[in-house]
N, C-alpha and C positions, 0 to 999 in steps of 0.2 A: 923737340920742337912742338909736338902735339900737347905735351904737358904744359908748355909755356902759355898756350892760348886756350886750354880747356876750361880753366876756372873763369876767365872773363866771358867766354861764350855762354857758360851755364848761368852766370849772373845776369847777363843780358836777356837770356831766354826766360829766366824767372821774373825779371822786371816786366817784360812784355806780357807774360801770362797773367801777372797781377793786374796790370793796366786793363787787359782785356776782361778780366773777371769783374773789376770795378765798373767798367762801362756797361757790361751786361746787367750787373746788379742795380744800376741806376735807372734802367729802363722802367717806365711805369707799368704796373701790372694791369692788364686789361680788365675792365669791370665786367663781371658776369651778367649777361643779359637775362632778364626774367623770362620764365617760360611763357608767361602771358602778361601783357602790360596791365598795370593797375587801372581800376575804373576811374573815370573822371566825372566830376559833378556836372550835371546839365544846367545848374543854376549859377548865377553870378555871385550870389551870397547864399550861404548854406550852412547847415549843421551836418557834420559827418559822424556816423556811428556804426558800430559793428552790431549786426543783428543775428539772432539765432532762430532758425525755423522750428516751429512747434505746431502741434495739432490744434484744430479748432477747439477741442474740448480741453486743451492743454494736455501734457503728457501724463497720463494717469498711471501711477505706480501701484500695481495690484499686489495686495498682500493677503494674508490669511488671518481670520480672527482667532483661530485656534491652532496651536502648534501640533506637528505630527509628521509622519512619513507620507510623502506624496504617493498616492495610490495610482492615479490615472491622470494623464494630461490629455485633454480633449482637443487642443488646438495647436497650431504651429505658426511660425512667423509668416506674416502676410495674410493670414485668414481674416476674412470679414465676419464679424459677429454681431448679433443683435443683443439688445439689453436683456438681461436675465439668462442668457445662454451660458451653459456650464463651460468653465475654463479649465479647472483642474479640481481634483478631489483628494482630500486627506484620508488616510486609513480610518475606516469607520466600523471595524469589526467589534470593538469594545462597545461602541454606542449602539450598534444593532442588537447586541446581546442584552444591553440594558433596556432597550425598547421592548424586547420580549418579556423581560421580568416585569416591567411596568404594566404591560398589557395583562399579564397573568394576575397582577395585584388588583387591577381594575375589575377583572372578572370576579375575583374573590370578593371585592367590595360590593359589587352589584348583587352577588348571591347573598351577602349579608343583609342587604336591603330587603330582598324577597323573604328571607327568614324573619327579619324584624317585622315586616308587614303581616306575616302569618301569625306571629306571636301576638301582635297587637289585636288582630282580628279575633283570635281565640280568647284573649283576655277581655275584649269588649263584649263578646258573646256571653261569657260567664257573668259579667257585670249586669248585662241586660236581663239575664235570667233571674239574677238575685233581685234586681229592681222590680221585676214583674210580680214578685211574690207579695200578695196583699196581706197575708197573715204574718206579722213580724215574729210570731212565736216559732215559725218554721225555720227561720234563719237568724243567727245571732248578729248583733250590730258589729261585732269584731270581724266576722266573716264578710259582711257586706263592705266594710271599709277596706278590708284586705283586697277584695276583688276590684274595688275602685282604684286603689293604689297600684294594683297590678297593671291596670290600663295606663295610668300615668307613667309607670316605669317602662312599659312597652313602647309608648310614644317617644320617650326620651331615647330608648335604644334605637328606634327607627330614625330619629333625628341624627343620632351618632353615626349610624350606618350610612345615611345619605351624605353626611359630611365626609366620611371616609371615601365615598365614591367621588365626591368633588375633589378631594385631595389627590386621589389616584389619577383622576383625569388631568389635573394640573401637572402632576409629576410626569405623566406620559407626554403631555404637550411640551413640557420643558425639555425632555429628552429628545423628542422629535425636532424641536428647534435646534438643539445642539447638533443633531444629525444633519439638518439642513445647512447649518453653518460650516460643516466640513466640506460642503460642495461650494466652491467659490465660483460666482457667476459674474458676467460682464455687467458693469454698472450702467453703461451707455452703449448705443450703437457705435461701432468703430472698427478699427483694424488692429490686429496684433502686431506690435512693432518690435517686441523683444520677448524671448522666453528664456528664463534663467532657472527653471525648475524642471526636473526630470523624475520619472517614477523611481522610487527608492531613496530619494534624497530627503533630508529632514528640512521641513519648512518652518521657519521661526515666525512667531506672531509678535514681531517687533519691527520698528523702523530699521530698514536695511539700506546700506550704501548702494547695493545692487539689488533692485526690486526683483521679486519673483517673476513678474511679467510687467510689460509696459503696453498700455492700450491708448489709442487716440482716434478721434474722428477726423478723417482726412478729406472730408467733402470740401473744406476750405482751409487753407493753411494760414497760420499766423506767424508773424515774425516779431520777436521781442527785441527792441532796440535800446541800447544803453546810451543815453545822452549825458555827456559830462556836466557836472553841476555848474561849471563856469558858463556853459551854453544853455542851461535850462531856461533862463529868463528870455531867451530869443525864440523859444519854441512856440508855435502857434498851431492850434488844432486844425484850422482850415488850410494850412500850408500844404503844398504839393510835396509828395515824397516818392522816390524811386529806389529800387534795390537792384544791385548787380550781383550775379552769381560769382562767388569767390573762385578765381582761377580762369574766368573767361568773361570779359566785360561785354561780349556780344550778347549775352543773355541778360536781359533786364525786364523789369515788370513794374508797372505803376501800382502804388499801394493805397489802400483805404484805411483810414483810422478806425480802430475798433474801440480802444479805450486808453486812458492814461492812468497809471498808478501813481497818485499824488503822494508818494512816500519815497524820499531820496534815501538810497541804501548803499552800502559799500559795494564796489565793483567786484563781481565774481567771474564774469566771462572775460577771459584774457585772450588776446589775439596772438601773443608771442612776440610782438614787436619789441626790439631792444630799447626803443625810446618810450615804451608805454609806461605810464604811471600806474602803480598797483595800489597806491594809497588814496585814490580819488573816490568820490561818491558819484552816483549816477541816478538820473531820473529814467525810469523804464516806461517806454511807450510801445503799445502793441498795435501793429498794423496787420492787415489781412490782404490776401490775394487769391485769385482763382488758380488752383494747381494746373488747370488746362493751359493757362497762359505761360507758365514757367514750370518746368519739371525740376523740383527740388526735393531733397530728402529731409526728414525731421532730424534736427540736430545740426544741420549744415549751417555754416557761417555765410553771411551775405554782407556786402558793403551797401550801406544805406545813406542816402543824401536827402535832407529835408530843407526845403526852401525857407529862408529865414531873413530877418532884417539885417542890414549891414553892420549893426553893432554901434551905431553912432550914439552919442550921449543923450540925444533928444528922443530916442525911441524907447518906449516903455511898453512891455507886454507882460500880462499876468496870465500864465497858462492855466493856473488853477481855476480862475473865474471865467476865462474866455470860453465862449460857446455854451455856458451854463444857462 
């Protein structure tokens, strides 16, 4: 009896399970809510762009003019430095030894000048004695000419010795310049943003993808905004602009225009949006703001909105000439 009804029961149970599975699968997947709602433009008509925070002096990638092993690093991340303050030093033992050799060469050259001056004085004294003889029978004409020529030769040797001193001084100065170039100094007042060199590491004197140090003046922050080339004609210098901190739209700051770089270039700063075009070209506009009004870090992305015309056909704006 059980065998007679077992197969229909199992079939019905399988059908019910399949129907239930289909019903569950057809339920819409709930959309994941963002951690923070995106920023909204405060203007009715606007240009939107992604901005990158950078230092007032721009982000200065510090390098070394001469390659070598890093001997000492004088600063750490976050340190405030003054212009010409030492940042790090390359191993200078070879150059210090060469400075010693150059100084010894200079002392030898100066001693040669003293010797040449003494020789000239002696030759000039003998010439004067010969010239003072009134009776020409007491001294031959050949001897008189020989003494006069000795003075000329002594003068030439003195000139040579003085030239050797000048050459030794120039060589010493060149070596001291090389020694000074091994000590890398801060080009401007600012703050150390990044340190990628440590004692014992080899520092290359070449453009690096990761600079040895990054320095910047943070008294006032700049934000570099990429404006799509399709919206570039709508940009106006006097237009209002605001920036929102990426991740929290409650943090906003009004921006002041610093300058416009009138050179449209391929877009490099990518936001990671799946709908973002990577083959577009952008106009870069640099704004500034007081860091006391908004705490932001260099390199941080911000959402920027710039008030702009509504894009009607009758509106014409030339950002290159406007405000000039």
